[in-house]
PyMOL commands that place a pseudoatom at each C-alpha (Angstrom):
pseudoatom trace, name=CA, resn=MET, resi=1, chain=A, elem=C, hetatm=0, pos=[-180.583, -75.918, -60.508]
pseudoatom trace, name=CA, resn=LYS, resi=2, chain=A, elem=C, hetatm=0, pos=[-178.478, -74.309, -63.237]
pseudoatom trace, name=CA, resn=THR, resi=3, chain=A, elem=C, hetatm=0, pos=[-175.244, -75.014, -61.347]
pseudoatom trace, name=CA, resn=ARG, resi=4, chain=A, elem=C, hetatm=0, pos=[-176.294, -78.592, -60.660]
pseudoatom trace, name=CA, resn=LEU, resi=5, chain=A, elem=C, hetatm=0, pos=[-176.740, -79.101, -64.399]
pseudoatom trace, name=CA, resn=GLY, resi=6, chain=A, elem=C, hetatm=0, pos=[-173.569, -77.299, -65.433]
pseudoatom trace, name=CA, resn=CYS, resi=7, chain=A, elem=C, hetatm=0, pos=[-171.756, -80.582, -65.917]
pseudoatom trace, name=CA, resn=LEU, resi=8, chain=A, elem=C, hetatm=0, pos=[-174.409, -81.661, -68.418]
pseudoatom trace, name=CA, resn=SER, resi=9, chain=A, elem=C, hetatm=0, pos=[-173.813, -78.877, -70.907]
pseudoatom trace, name=CA, resn=ASN, resi=10, chain=A, elem=C, hetatm=0, pos=[-171.245, -80.838, -72.947]
pseudoatom trace, name=CA, resn=LYS, resi=11, chain=A, elem=C, hetatm=0, pos=[-171.983, -83.302, -75.754]
pseudoatom trace, name=CA, resn=SER, resi=12, chain=A, elem=C, hetatm=0, pos=[-174.239, -86.222, -74.736]
pseudoatom trace, name=CA, resn=ASP, resi=13, chain=A, elem=C, hetatm=0, pos=[-171.465, -88.792, -75.130]
pseudoatom trace, name=CA, resn=SER, resi=14, chain=A, elem=C, hetatm=0, pos=[-169.086, -87.042, -72.742]
pseudoatom trace, name=CA, resn=TYR, resi=15, chain=A, elem=C, hetatm=0, pos=[-170.983, -87.085, -69.461]
pseudoatom trace, name=CA, resn=SER, resi=16, chain=A, elem=C, hetatm=0, pos=[-168.511, -88.594, -67.072]
pseudoatom trace, name=CA, resn=ASP, resi=17, chain=A, elem=C, hetatm=0, pos=[-169.017, -86.396, -63.998]
pseudoatom trace, name=CA, resn=PHE, resi=18, chain=A, elem=C, hetatm=0, pos=[-172.497, -85.849, -62.608]
pseudoatom trace, name=CA, resn=SER, resi=19, chain=A, elem=C, hetatm=0, pos=[-171.358, -84.696, -59.181]
pseudoatom trace, name=CA, resn=GLU, resi=20, chain=A, elem=C, hetatm=0, pos=[-172.822, -81.235, -59.773]
pseudoatom trace, name=CA, resn=PHE, resi=21, chain=A, elem=C, hetatm=0, pos=[-176.193, -82.679, -60.794]
pseudoatom trace, name=CA, resn=LEU, resi=22, chain=A, elem=C, hetatm=0, pos=[-176.520, -85.195, -57.972]
pseudoatom trace, name=CA, resn=PRO, resi=23, chain=A, elem=C, hetatm=0, pos=[-176.586, -84.233, -54.296]
pseudoatom trace, name=CA, resn=PRO, resi=24, chain=A, elem=C, hetatm=0, pos=[-173.313, -84.414, -52.349]
pseudoatom trace, name=CA, resn=ALA, resi=25, chain=A, elem=C, hetatm=0, pos=[-173.030, -87.582, -50.270]
pseudoatom trace, name=CA, resn=GLN, resi=26, chain=A, elem=C, hetatm=0, pos=[-172.580, -85.636, -47.031]
pseudoatom trace, name=CA, resn=GLU, resi=27, chain=A, elem=C, hetatm=0, pos=[-175.938, -83.840, -47.406]
pseudoatom trace, name=CA, resn=THR, resi=28, chain=A, elem=C, hetatm=0, pos=[-178.373, -85.971, -45.434]
pseudoatom trace, name=CA, resn=THR, resi=29, chain=A, elem=C, hetatm=0, pos=[-181.037, -83.601, -44.164]
pseudoatom trace, name=CA, resn=ALA, resi=30, chain=A, elem=C, hetatm=0, pos=[-184.572, -83.842, -45.523]
pseudoatom trace, name=CA, resn=ARG, resi=31, chain=A, elem=C, hetatm=0, pos=[-184.336, -80.282, -46.840]
pseudoatom trace, name=CA, resn=CYS, resi=32, chain=A, elem=C, hetatm=0, pos=[-181.501, -81.184, -49.216]
pseudoatom trace, name=CA, resn=LEU, resi=33, chain=A, elem=C, hetatm=0, pos=[-182.195, -82.399, -52.716]
pseudoatom trace, name=CA, resn=LYS, resi=34, chain=A, elem=C, hetatm=0, pos=[-181.975, -86.163, -52.830]
pseudoatom trace, name=CA, resn=LEU, resi=35, chain=A, elem=C, hetatm=0, pos=[-182.322, -87.701, -56.217]
pseudoatom trace, name=CA, resn=SER, resi=36, chain=A, elem=C, hetatm=0, pos=[-183.162, -91.322, -55.524]
pseudoatom trace, name=CA, resn=THR, resi=37, chain=A, elem=C, hetatm=0, pos=[-182.677, -94.310, -57.757]
pseudoatom trace, name=CA, resn=ASP, resi=38, chain=A, elem=C, hetatm=0, pos=[-186.447, -94.852, -57.667]
pseudoatom trace, name=CA, resn=GLU, resi=39, chain=A, elem=C, hetatm=0, pos=[-187.094, -91.321, -58.906]
pseudoatom trace, name=CA, resn=VAL, resi=40, chain=A, elem=C, hetatm=0, pos=[-184.564, -91.604, -61.717]
pseudoatom trace, name=CA, resn=GLU, resi=41, chain=A, elem=C, hetatm=0, pos=[-185.892, -95.003, -62.763]
pseudoatom trace, name=CA, resn=GLN, resi=42, chain=A, elem=C, hetatm=0, pos=[-189.458, -93.625, -62.810]
pseudoatom trace, name=CA, resn=TRP, resi=43, chain=A, elem=C, hetatm=0, pos=[-188.354, -91.268, -65.567]
pseudoatom trace, name=CA, resn=SER, resi=44, chain=A, elem=C, hetatm=0, pos=[-188.147, -94.341, -67.817]
pseudoatom trace, name=CA, resn=GLU, resi=45, chain=A, elem=C, hetatm=0, pos=[-191.694, -95.480, -66.969]
pseudoatom trace, name=CA, resn=SER, resi=46, chain=A, elem=C, hetatm=0, pos=[-193.363, -92.708, -68.937]
pseudoatom trace, name=CA, resn=PHE, resi=47, chain=A, elem=C, hetatm=0, pos=[-192.650, -89.442, -70.629]
pseudoatom trace, name=CA, resn=ASP, resi=48, chain=A, elem=C, hetatm=0, pos=[-195.154, -87.811, -68.245]
pseudoatom trace, name=CA, resn=HIS, resi=49, chain=A, elem=C, hetatm=0, pos=[-193.122, -89.009, -65.237]
pseudoatom trace, name=CA, resn=LEU, resi=50, chain=A, elem=C, hetatm=0, pos=[-190.003, -87.452, -66.718]
pseudoatom trace, name=CA, resn=LEU, resi=51, chain=A, elem=C, hetatm=0, pos=[-191.626, -84.085, -67.463]
pseudoatom trace, name=CA, resn=SER, resi=52, chain=A, elem=C, hetatm=0, pos=[-193.424, -83.892, -64.125]
pseudoatom trace, name=CA, resn=HIS, resi=53, chain=A, elem=C, hetatm=0, pos=[-190.206, -84.334, -62.112]
pseudoatom trace, name=CA, resn=LYS, resi=54, chain=A, elem=C, hetatm=0, pos=[-188.258, -81.091, -61.672]
pseudoatom trace, name=CA, resn=TYR, resi=55, chain=A, elem=C, hetatm=0, pos=[-184.849, -82.688, -62.217]
pseudoatom trace, name=CA, resn=GLY, resi=56, chain=A, elem=C, hetatm=0, pos=[-186.125, -85.096, -64.869]
pseudoatom trace, name=CA, resn=LEU, resi=57, chain=A, elem=C, hetatm=0, pos=[-187.320, -82.129, -66.897]
pseudoatom trace, name=CA, resn=ALA, resi=58, chain=A, elem=C, hetatm=0, pos=[-184.004, -80.350, -66.327]
pseudoatom trace, name=CA, resn=ALA, resi=59, chain=A, elem=C, hetatm=0, pos=[-181.995, -83.396, -67.433]
pseudoatom trace, name=CA, resn=PHE, resi=60, chain=A, elem=C, hetatm=0, pos=[-184.193, -83.849, -70.525]
pseudoatom trace, name=CA, resn=ARG, resi=61, chain=A, elem=C, hetatm=0, pos=[-183.809, -80.164, -71.446]
pseudoatom trace, name=CA, resn=THR, resi=62, chain=A, elem=C, hetatm=0, pos=[-180.050, -80.484, -71.108]
pseudoatom trace, name=CA, resn=PHE, resi=63, chain=A, elem=C, hetatm=0, pos=[-180.067, -83.605, -73.276]
pseudoatom trace, name=CA, resn=LEU, resi=64, chain=A, elem=C, hetatm=0, pos=[-182.107, -81.849, -75.980]
pseudoatom trace, name=CA, resn=LYS, resi=65, chain=A, elem=C, hetatm=0, pos=[-179.626, -78.964, -75.990]
pseudoatom trace, name=CA, resn=THR, resi=66, chain=A, elem=C, hetatm=0, pos=[-176.870, -81.431, -76.832]
pseudoatom trace, name=CA, resn=GLU, resi=67, chain=A, elem=C, hetatm=0, pos=[-178.956, -82.578, -79.786]
pseudoatom trace, name=CA, resn=PHE, resi=68, chain=A, elem=C, hetatm=0, pos=[-179.741, -79.012, -80.818]
pseudoatom trace, name=CA, resn=SER, resi=69, chain=A, elem=C, hetatm=0, pos=[-183.479, -79.661, -80.488]
pseudoatom trace, name=CA, resn=ASP, resi=70, chain=A, elem=C, hetatm=0, pos=[-184.327, -77.895, -77.249]
pseudoatom trace, name=CA, resn=GLU, resi=71, chain=A, elem=C, hetatm=0, pos=[-186.856, -75.677, -79.056]
pseudoatom trace, name=CA, resn=ASN, resi=72, chain=A, elem=C, hetatm=0, pos=[-189.375, -78.509, -78.650]
pseudoatom trace, name=CA, resn=ILE, resi=73, chain=A, elem=C, hetatm=0, pos=[-189.232, -78.659, -74.856]
pseudoatom trace, name=CA, resn=GLU, resi=74, chain=A, elem=C, hetatm=0, pos=[-188.972, -74.872, -74.587]
pseudoatom trace, name=CA, resn=PHE, resi=75, chain=A, elem=C, hetatm=0, pos=[-192.108, -74.548, -76.744]
pseudoatom trace, name=CA, resn=TRP, resi=76, chain=A, elem=C, hetatm=0, pos=[-193.935, -77.173, -74.660]
pseudoatom trace, name=CA, resn=MET, resi=77, chain=A, elem=C, hetatm=0, pos=[-193.015, -75.326, -71.449]
pseudoatom trace, name=CA, resn=ALA, resi=78, chain=A, elem=C, hetatm=0, pos=[-194.108, -71.979, -72.931]
pseudoatom trace, name=CA, resn=CYS, resi=79, chain=A, elem=C, hetatm=0, pos=[-197.480, -73.565, -73.770]
pseudoatom trace, name=CA, resn=GLU, resi=80, chain=A, elem=C, hetatm=0, pos=[-197.809, -74.877, -70.207]
pseudoatom trace, name=CA, resn=ASP, resi=81, chain=A, elem=C, hetatm=0, pos=[-197.220, -71.335, -68.900]
pseudoatom trace, name=CA, resn=TYR, resi=82, chain=A, elem=C, hetatm=0, pos=[-199.603, -69.923, -71.511]
pseudoatom trace, name=CA, resn=LYS, resi=83, chain=A, elem=C, hetatm=0, pos=[-202.471, -72.136, -70.299]
pseudoatom trace, name=CA, resn=LYS, resi=84, chain=A, elem=C, hetatm=0, pos=[-202.171, -70.681, -66.795]
pseudoatom trace, name=CA, resn=ILE, resi=85, chain=A, elem=C, hetatm=0, pos=[-202.643, -67.047, -67.865]
pseudoatom trace, name=CA, resn=LYS, resi=86, chain=A, elem=C, hetatm=0, pos=[-205.905, -65.502, -66.644]
pseudoatom trace, name=CA, resn=SER, resi=87, chain=A, elem=C, hetatm=0, pos=[-205.636, -61.978, -68.079]
pseudoatom trace, name=CA, resn=SER, resi=88, chain=A, elem=C, hetatm=0, pos=[-206.846, -61.659, -71.681]
pseudoatom trace, name=CA, resn=THR, resi=89, chain=A, elem=C, hetatm=0, pos=[-204.316, -58.888, -72.344]
pseudoatom trace, name=CA, resn=LYS, resi=90, chain=A, elem=C, hetatm=0, pos=[-201.441, -61.061, -71.138]
pseudoatom trace, name=CA, resn=LEU, resi=91, chain=A, elem=C, hetatm=0, pos=[-202.862, -64.006, -73.089]
pseudoatom trace, name=CA, resn=VAL, resi=92, chain=A, elem=C, hetatm=0, pos=[-202.699, -62.022, -76.346]
pseudoatom trace, name=CA, resn=SER, resi=93, chain=A, elem=C, hetatm=0, pos=[-199.170, -60.844, -75.592]
pseudoatom trace, name=CA, resn=LYS, resi=94, chain=A, elem=C, hetatm=0, pos=[-197.899, -64.326, -74.689]
pseudoatom trace, name=CA, resn=ALA, resi=95, chain=A, elem=C, hetatm=0, pos=[-199.655, -65.874, -77.719]
pseudoatom trace, name=CA, resn=ASN, resi=96, chain=A, elem=C, hetatm=0, pos=[-197.904, -63.408, -80.033]
pseudoatom trace, name=CA, resn=LYS, resi=97, chain=A, elem=C, hetatm=0, pos=[-194.561, -64.042, -78.382]
pseudoatom trace, name=CA, resn=ILE, resi=98, chain=A, elem=C, hetatm=0, pos=[-194.929, -67.829, -78.680]
pseudoatom trace, name=CA, resn=PHE, resi=99, chain=A, elem=C, hetatm=0, pos=[-196.037, -67.547, -82.304]
pseudoatom trace, name=CA, resn=GLN, resi=100, chain=A, elem=C, hetatm=0, pos=[-193.121, -65.319, -83.259]
pseudoatom trace, name=CA, resn=GLU, resi=101, chain=A, elem=C, hetatm=0, pos=[-190.538, -67.389, -81.397]
pseudoatom trace, name=CA, resn=PHE, resi=102, chain=A, elem=C, hetatm=0, pos=[-191.667, -70.945, -82.193]
pseudoatom trace, name=CA, resn=ILE, resi=103, chain=A, elem=C, hetatm=0, pos=[-194.479, -71.228, -84.753]
pseudoatom trace, name=CA, resn=ASP, resi=104, chain=A, elem=C, hetatm=0, pos=[-194.072, -68.649, -87.502]
pseudoatom trace, name=CA, resn=VAL, resi=105, chain=A, elem=C, hetatm=0, pos=[-192.192, -69.715, -90.632]
pseudoatom trace, name=CA, resn=GLN, resi=106, chain=A, elem=C, hetatm=0, pos=[-188.542, -68.756, -90.089]
pseudoatom trace, name=CA, resn=ALA, resi=107, chain=A, elem=C, hetatm=0, pos=[-189.116, -68.227, -86.336]
pseudoatom trace, name=CA, resn=PRO, resi=108, chain=A, elem=C, hetatm=0, pos=[-185.798, -68.190, -84.474]
pseudoatom trace, name=CA, resn=ARG, resi=109, chain=A, elem=C, hetatm=0, pos=[-186.677, -71.426, -82.642]
pseudoatom trace, name=CA, resn=GLU, resi=110, chain=A, elem=C, hetatm=0, pos=[-189.184, -72.860, -85.108]
pseudoatom trace, name=CA, resn=VAL, resi=111, chain=A, elem=C, hetatm=0, pos=[-190.767, -76.166, -84.088]
pseudoatom trace, name=CA, resn=ASN, resi=112, chain=A, elem=C, hetatm=0, pos=[-191.254, -78.791, -86.784]
pseudoatom trace, name=CA, resn=ILE, resi=113, chain=A, elem=C, hetatm=0, pos=[-194.978, -78.843, -87.581]
pseudoatom trace, name=CA, resn=ASP, resi=114, chain=A, elem=C, hetatm=0, pos=[-197.020, -79.297, -90.722]
pseudoatom trace, name=CA, resn=TYR, resi=115, chain=A, elem=C, hetatm=0, pos=[-198.482, -76.420, -92.726]
pseudoatom trace, name=CA, resn=ARG, resi=116, chain=A, elem=C, hetatm=0, pos=[-202.105, -77.206, -91.804]
pseudoatom trace, name=CA, resn=THR, resi=117, chain=A, elem=C, hetatm=0, pos=[-201.372, -77.142, -88.064]
pseudoatom trace, name=CA, resn=ARG, resi=118, chain=A, elem=C, hetatm=0, pos=[-199.360, -73.935, -88.407]
pseudoatom trace, name=CA, resn=GLU, resi=119, chain=A, elem=C, hetatm=0, pos=[-202.204, -72.196, -90.278]
pseudoatom trace, name=CA, resn=LYS, resi=120, chain=A, elem=C, hetatm=0, pos=[-204.887, -73.501, -87.933]
pseudoatom trace, name=CA, resn=THR, resi=121, chain=A, elem=C, hetatm=0, pos=[-202.862, -72.262, -84.946]
pseudoatom trace, name=CA, resn=LYS, resi=122, chain=A, elem=C, hetatm=0, pos=[-202.329, -68.893, -86.601]
pseudoatom trace, name=CA, resn=GLN, resi=123, chain=A, elem=C, hetatm=0, pos=[-206.108, -68.539, -87.040]
pseudoatom trace, name=CA, resn=SER, resi=124, chain=A, elem=C, hetatm=0, pos=[-206.895, -69.620, -83.476]
pseudoatom trace, name=CA, resn=LEU, resi=125, chain=A, elem=C, hetatm=0, pos=[-204.410, -67.077, -82.123]
pseudoatom trace, name=CA, resn=GLU, resi=126, chain=A, elem=C, hetatm=0, pos=[-206.296, -64.228, -83.798]
pseudoatom trace, name=CA, resn=ASP, resi=127, chain=A, elem=C, hetatm=0, pos=[-208.678, -64.495, -80.831]
pseudoatom trace, name=CA, resn=PRO, resi=128, chain=A, elem=C, hetatm=0, pos=[-206.545, -66.409, -78.291]
pseudoatom trace, name=CA, resn=SER, resi=129, chain=A, elem=C, hetatm=0, pos=[-207.933, -68.578, -75.522]
pseudoatom trace, name=CA, resn=PRO, resi=130, chain=A, elem=C, hetatm=0, pos=[-206.078, -70.762, -73.006]
pseudoatom trace, name=CA, resn=THR, resi=131, chain=A, elem=C, hetatm=0, pos=[-206.664, -73.754, -75.318]
pseudoatom trace, name=CA, resn=SER, resi=132, chain=A, elem=C, hetatm=0, pos=[-205.508, -72.108, -78.572]
pseudoatom trace, name=CA, resn=LEU, resi=133, chain=A, elem=C, hetatm=0, pos=[-202.167, -73.937, -78.533]
pseudoatom trace, name=CA, resn=ASN, resi=134, chain=A, elem=C, hetatm=0, pos=[-203.414, -77.355, -77.375]
pseudoatom trace, name=CA, resn=GLU, resi=135, chain=A, elem=C, hetatm=0, pos=[-203.293, -79.053, -80.798]
pseudoatom trace, name=CA, resn=ILE, resi=136, chain=A, elem=C, hetatm=0, pos=[-199.814, -77.865, -81.723]
pseudoatom trace, name=CA, resn=GLN, resi=137, chain=A, elem=C, hetatm=0, pos=[-198.516, -78.521, -78.210]
pseudoatom trace, name=CA, resn=GLY, resi=138, chain=A, elem=C, hetatm=0, pos=[-199.879, -82.068, -78.450]
pseudoatom trace, name=CA, resn=LYS, resi=139, chain=A, elem=C, hetatm=0, pos=[-198.090, -82.639, -81.748]
pseudoatom trace, name=CA, resn=VAL, resi=140, chain=A, elem=C, hetatm=0, pos=[-194.771, -81.398, -80.358]
pseudoatom trace, name=CA, resn=TYR, resi=141, chain=A, elem=C, hetatm=0, pos=[-195.282, -83.522, -77.211]
pseudoatom trace, name=CA, resn=SER, resi=142, chain=A, elem=C, hetatm=0, pos=[-195.906, -86.627, -79.375]
pseudoatom trace, name=CA, resn=LEU, resi=143, chain=A, elem=C, hetatm=0, pos=[-192.816, -85.888, -81.432]
pseudoatom trace, name=CA, resn=MET, resi=144, chain=A, elem=C, hetatm=0, pos=[-190.658, -85.664, -78.293]
pseudoatom trace, name=CA, resn=GLU, resi=145, chain=A, elem=C, hetatm=0, pos=[-192.277, -88.751, -76.758]
pseudoatom trace, name=CA, resn=LYS, resi=146, chain=A, elem=C, hetatm=0, pos=[-191.725, -90.898, -79.852]
pseudoatom trace, name=CA, resn=ASP, resi=147, chain=A, elem=C, hetatm=0, pos=[-188.348, -89.521, -80.916]
pseudoatom trace, name=CA, resn=SER, resi=148, chain=A, elem=C, hetatm=0, pos=[-186.309, -87.653, -78.295]
pseudoatom trace, name=CA, resn=TYR, resi=149, chain=A, elem=C, hetatm=0, pos=[-187.498, -89.485, -75.165]
pseudoatom trace, name=CA, resn=PRO, resi=150, chain=A, elem=C, hetatm=0, pos=[-186.337, -92.969, -76.275]
pseudoatom trace, name=CA, resn=ARG, resi=151, chain=A, elem=C, hetatm=0, pos=[-182.960, -91.499, -77.281]
pseudoatom trace, name=CA, resn=PHE, resi=152, chain=A, elem=C, hetatm=0, pos=[-182.703, -89.813, -73.876]
pseudoatom trace, name=CA, resn=LEU, resi=153, chain=A, elem=C, hetatm=0, pos=[-183.348, -93.139, -72.106]
pseudoatom trace, name=CA, resn=ARG, resi=154, chain=A, elem=C, hetatm=0, pos=[-180.619, -94.820, -74.205]
pseudoatom trace, name=CA, resn=SER, resi=155, chain=A, elem=C, hetatm=0, pos=[-178.185, -91.939, -73.743]
pseudoatom trace, name=CA, resn=LYS, resi=156, chain=A, elem=C, hetatm=0, pos=[-174.981, -92.141, -71.768]
pseudoatom trace, name=CA, resn=MET, resi=157, chain=A, elem=C, hetatm=0, pos=[-176.235, -89.137, -69.833]
pseudoatom trace, name=CA, resn=TYR, resi=158, chain=A, elem=C, hetatm=0, pos=[-179.319, -90.929, -68.469]
pseudoatom trace, name=CA, resn=GLN, resi=159, chain=A, elem=C, hetatm=0, pos=[-177.410, -94.164, -67.878]
pseudoatom trace, name=CA, resn=ASP, resi=160, chain=A, elem=C, hetatm=0, pos=[-174.761, -92.248, -65.920]
pseudoatom trace, name=CA, resn=ILE, resi=161, chain=A, elem=C, hetatm=0, pos=[-177.434, -90.623, -63.749]
pseudoatom trace, name=CA, resn=VAL, resi=162, chain=A, elem=C, hetatm=0, pos=[-178.970, -94.040, -63.016]
pseudoatom trace, name=CA, resn=ASN, resi=163, chain=A, elem=C, hetatm=0, pos=[-175.560, -95.549, -62.252]
pseudoatom trace, name=CA, resn=ARG, resi=164, chain=A, elem=C, hetatm=0, pos=[-174.578, -92.658, -59.995]
pseudoatom trace, name=CA, resn=THR, resi=165, chain=A, elem=C, hetatm=0, pos=[-177.776, -92.852, -57.953]
pseudoatom trace, name=CA, resn=HIS, resi=166, chain=A, elem=C, hetatm=0, pos=[-177.258, -96.623, -57.604]
pseudoatom trace, name=CA, resn=ALA, resi=167, chain=A, elem=C, hetatm=0, pos=[-173.661, -96.078, -56.509]
pseudoatom trace, name=CA, resn=GLN, resi=168, chain=A, elem=C, hetatm=0, pos=[-174.613, -93.431, -53.981]
pseudoatom trace, name=CA, resn=GLY, resi=169, chain=A, elem=C, hetatm=0, pos=[-177.229, -95.764, -52.532]
pseudoatom trace, name=CA, resn=GLN, resi=170, chain=A, elem=C, hetatm=0, pos=[-179.924, -93.149, -52.350]
pseudoatom trace, name=CA, resn=ARG, resi=171, chain=A, elem=C, hetatm=0, pos=[-182.851, -95.523, -52.800]
pseudoatom trace, name=CA, resn=ARG, resi=172, chain=A, elem=C, hetatm=0, pos=[-185.951, -94.285, -51.020]
pseudoatom trace, name=CA, resn=SER, resi=173, chain=A, elem=C, hetatm=0, pos=[-189.673, -94.557, -51.525]
pseudoatom trace, name=CA, resn=VAL, resi=174, chain=A, elem=C, hetatm=0, pos=[-191.362, -91.846, -53.527]
for i in range(1, 174): cmd.bond("trace and resi %d" % i, "trace and resi %d" % (i + 1))
show_as sticks, trace
zoom trace
């Protein structure tokens, strides 16, 4: 996936070649990645659709990197992984890592949250559970949904992906 998104690593207004992101025209077998127009257009139906699609999430992450705000999606993904942890020892370790990387004041990839939420999260992580990060994750999700997601849909990057899938005629039912 990294090589398919290599062309997206430039500034968001300079996405002219998406050939690495989209499947080559000659690949027609069912095993090959086929990004259809329907799939790409579904990304605009809801933020959940975008995040639940492997390549939608990858495109959104790439877009956020161009805006220097990828800490939000990286934090959200870390929380998704955190919720799946069964071992209490691993839960404590992952909670500490997430706090130090994203939540603590002056964290290297600090997410933008209010003081009350930060303190409440800090307290809940003293005895972590799989739901300890739900409130802060929800706030970051809302921020991305209301702010970054609409900009992504208006971006040249997203419009180019839509146009390329239309041009390649890869419409199929999902």
